[in-house]
C-alpha positions, 0 to 999 in steps of 0.5 A: 461503516468504519474505513481503514487506510494504510499509508506506507511511507517509502523511498524507491532505491532508484530515487524515482518511481519508474521501478516502483511504478512497474512493480505496482502496475503488475501487483495492484490488480491482485491487491485490488482483487479483494473487494473493498481495496484501493491502492494509490501512489503519491509523490511528495512535493517537498522531496520528490524521492519520497512516496506514500503508497495509500491502501484504502479499505472500504470496511474493517472486514476488507482490512482484516481479509487483506491482513490475513491474505498478507500473512498466509497467501504465498502470492501476496508474500512474493509480491511483498518481497519484490516490493521491498526489493524496490525500496531504498530503506525500511517502510514506515507504516501508518494505519488510520481509521476514518472517523469523519462521520463522527464530526 
């Protein structure tokens, strides 16, 4: 089972996670309503104004379903617009495949 993980490197416009956290409390239940999706928020210890939003997918099918949802679902598109409004700069997106089982 190939897992996928997306790291979204972000900086909130307020410099802290209060506004972003409020948004995520509302949005994450919708994000995670898709089976096999989990969302977490990490803060950098080196630069506390920097965060990584981690989206984990249990399967490639879950990853593909979420990609489709982002492209066509009006509610998801509204969440993404609101999310971007909480950010100070463009998002850096990194997508990873879990190859741990191959070690």
